[in-house]
C-alpha positions in Angstrom: 22.6 -0.6 0.5 23.4 -1.7 4.0 20.2 -2.3 5.9 20.3 -0.9 9.5 17.4 -3.2 10.6 15.3 -0.2 11.7 12.0 -1.5 10.3 11.1 1.9 8.8 10.6 0.5 5.2 8.4 -2.2 6.7 6.2 0.4 8.5 6.3 3.7 6.6 5.8 2.7 3.0 2.8 1.7 0.8 3.9 -1.7 -0.6 2.6 -5.0 -2.0 3.6 -7.8 0.3 3.2 -11.6 0.4 -0.1 -12.5 2.0 0.8 -14.4 5.2 -2.2 -16.7 4.6 -0.9 -17.6 1.1 2.5 -19.0 2.2 2.6 -22.8 1.7 4.5 -25.2 4.0 7.5 -25.2 1.7 7.8 -21.4 1.9 6.4 -20.7 -1.6 3.2 -19.2 -2.8 0.9 -20.2 -5.7 1.6 -17.5 -8.3 -1.8 -18.1 -9.8 -3.6 -17.3 -6.6 -4.9 -13.8 -7.0 -4.6 -13.0 -3.2 -1.0 -14.2 -2.8 0.1 -10.6 -2.7 -1.7 -7.9 -0.7 -1.4 -4.2 -0.2 0.1 -2.8 3.0 -0.7 0.8 3.8 1.9 3.2 5.1 1.9 3.5 8.8 0.9 -0.1 9.3 3.6 -2.5 10.2 4.1 -5.4 7.8 2.8 -8.7 9.3 6.2 -10.2 8.5 8.1 -7.7 10.6 9.5 -8.9 13.9 11.5 -7.0 16.4 14.2 -8.6 18.5 15.3 -5.9 20.8 16.0 -2.9 18.6 16.7 -5.0 15.5 13.9 -5.4 12.9 13.8 -8.8 11.1 11.7 -10.1 8.3 10.1 -13.5 9.1 10.0 -14.5 5.4 13.3 -13.0 4.2 14.9 -16.5 3.7 11.8 -18.1 2.2 11.3 -18.7 -1.6 8.2 -16.5 -1.5 10.4 -13.4 -0.7 12.1 -13.7 -4.1 11.0 -11.0 -6.6 8.9 -9.1 -4.1 9.0 -5.3 -4.0 10.7 -5.6 -0.6 13.5 -7.7 -2.0 13.9 -5.4 -5.0 13.9 -2.2 -2.9 17.0 -0.1 -3.5 18.0 3.4 -2.7 20.3 5.7 -4.6 23.9 5.5 -3.8 26.8 3.0 -3.6 26.0 -0.6 -2.6 28.1 -0.1 0.6 26.2 3.1 1.7 24.1 2.9 4.8 20.4 2.9 4.3 18.9 6.4 4.9 15.2 5.4 5.5 15.4 5.8 9.2 16.7 9.3 9.1 14.3 10.2 6.2 11.2 9.0 7.8 12.2 10.6 11.1 12.5 13.9 9.3 9.1 13.5 7.7 7.5 12.7 11.0 9.0 15.9 12.4 8.1 18.0 9.3 5.2 16.5 7.3 5.5 19.3 4.7 8.5 17.5 3.3 6.1 15.1 1.6 4.5 17.9 -0.4 1.3 17.4 -2.4 -0.4 14.2 -3.4 1.8 13.8 -6.5 4.8 13.5 -4.2 6.4 16.9 -5.2 7.2 19.6 -2.7 5.0 22.6 -3.3 6.7 25.8 -4.2 5.5 28.3 -1.6 5.8 31.1 -4.2 3.5 29.4 -6.7 -0.2 30.4 -6.9 
């Protein structure tokens, strides 16, 4: 996937992130520390997200603590050289919230009882 640096993944998804307060001076975290990973709710920008103009950047992307995180492991379906579709997807969802469907993540069938 080719990231378009839009920041949508870092804002619009529920995801476990590295706790900014747990990053040690060498860029690592203590894996035994229970609070080294925290939950970020959808709609809240990740505290590691930084915008430079229209480009979204991750402040910890190059640090050792980024390795193995859900953010680093994120992939979308498609060829590795496909452009990321998150920006257009979340734009569509904002314009039409019914695309999200019910709480289980499936679009409801309008014909179902």
